[in-house]
Every structure is written in C-alpha cells, then in structure tokens.
C-alpha positions as CSV (number, residue, x, y, z in Angstrom):
1,X,51.5,-8.3,-19.9
2,X,49.0,-5.7,-19.1
3,X,47.0,-6.3,-15.8
4,X,43.4,-7.2,-16.2
5,X,42.0,-6.8,-13.2
6,X,43.0,-6.0,-9.5
7,X,41.1,-7.9,-7.0
8,X,41.6,-7.4,-3.1
9,X,39.2,-7.5,0.1
10,X,37.2,-4.4,1.1
11,X,35.2,-5.6,3.7
12,X,37.3,-6.2,6.8
13,X,40.5,-4.7,4.9
14,X,39.4,-1.1,3.8
15,X,36.2,-1.1,6.0
16,X,35.8,-1.5,9.8
17,X,33.6,-4.3,10.7
18,X,33.4,-3.2,14.0
19,X,32.1,-0.1,13.2
20,X,28.3,-1.2,13.9
21,X,29.5,-1.8,17.7
22,X,28.2,1.6,19.2
23,X,25.0,1.3,16.8
24,X,24.3,-2.4,18.3
25,X,25.3,-1.1,22.0
26,X,22.5,1.9,21.4
27,X,20.1,-0.9,20.2
28,X,20.5,-3.6,22.9
29,X,22.4,-2.1,25.7
30,X,25.0,-4.3,27.1
31,X,25.0,-6.8,24.2
32,X,26.7,-4.4,21.3
33,X,30.1,-6.0,21.5
34,X,28.5,-9.7,21.8
35,X,26.0,-8.9,19.0
36,X,28.6,-7.2,16.8
37,X,31.1,-10.3,17.0
38,X,28.6,-12.9,16.3
39,X,26.7,-10.9,13.4
40,X,30.5,-10.6,11.8
41,X,31.0,-14.7,12.6
42,X,27.6,-15.6,10.7
43,X,28.0,-13.2,7.8
44,X,30.8,-15.0,6.9
45,X,29.5,-18.3,7.6
46,X,26.7,-17.7,5.7
47,X,28.5,-16.6,2.6
48,X,31.1,-19.7,2.8
49,X,28.1,-21.8,3.2
50,X,25.8,-20.7,0.6
51,X,29.0,-20.4,-2.1
52,X,29.9,-23.9,-1.3
53,X,26.3,-25.4,-1.9
54,X,25.7,-23.0,-5.1
55,X,23.1,-20.6,-3.5
56,X,23.9,-17.4,-4.0
57,X,22.8,-14.4,-1.9
58,X,23.7,-11.4,-2.2
59,X,26.0,-9.7,0.5
60,X,22.8,-7.2,2.4
61,X,20.7,-10.7,2.4
62,X,23.3,-12.5,3.9
63,X,24.3,-10.1,6.7
64,X,20.5,-9.5,7.4
65,X,20.2,-13.0,8.1
66,X,23.2,-13.1,9.9
67,X,21.9,-10.4,12.3
68,X,18.8,-11.9,12.4
69,X,20.8,-15.1,13.5
70,X,22.8,-13.1,16.5
71,X,19.8,-11.7,18.0
72,X,17.9,-14.4,18.0
73,X,20.5,-16.6,19.3
74,X,21.0,-14.2,22.4
75,X,17.3,-14.0,22.4
76,X,17.1,-10.5,21.8
77,X,14.2,-9.3,19.8
78,X,14.7,-7.3,16.7
79,X,12.0,-5.6,14.8
80,X,12.2,-4.6,11.3
81,X,12.9,-1.1,12.4
82,X,15.9,-1.8,14.3
83,X,17.0,-4.2,11.7
84,X,16.9,-1.9,8.8
85,X,18.7,1.1,11.1
86,X,21.5,-1.5,11.9
87,X,21.7,-2.7,8.4
88,X,22.2,1.3,7.4
89,X,24.9,1.6,9.6
C-alpha cells in the first residue's frame, strides 16, 4: 500500500511556542512569561472548544482571540498595534 499522506503537529513540535516570550516581555514588561503561557493555554482551549462546537475559526483568529483574552485577564491594555506586532511574531 502506498502512503497517501503524512500528518504531524508542526506547532509545538517544529515551532517553538515560547518564541514570543521576548516580544511579550518587551510589550508588557514584567508580564511576558505569564502572557505567553496564558496565551498558549487559551489558544489550545479555544481551538478545542470551537472544534467541538462545530464553529471553526482559522488559527490566526483563534490566536488573536487568545492573546486578547490573556491581556484582558491580566488587566493589560492591548491596542491594535501591539496585537499586530505580537501576532506577527
């Protein structure tokens, strides 16, 4: 039987999910680590929940929503420029 497809998890396996820690620290001094951790946690949670509910959103939207949640939960203001800069990382 010929191999029809190969599937693997790139995000977290090939890509360093903590690579944004320095950028979040620069944007929010003293909060970089906790933002990065909460951001990733919510990113996964939102992905799972939306999948289970049949309410697909692309990964960029899920990631942006998770970042917004992380900052709001910590009482940190997240303007459009900061969001865009962190999302670009």
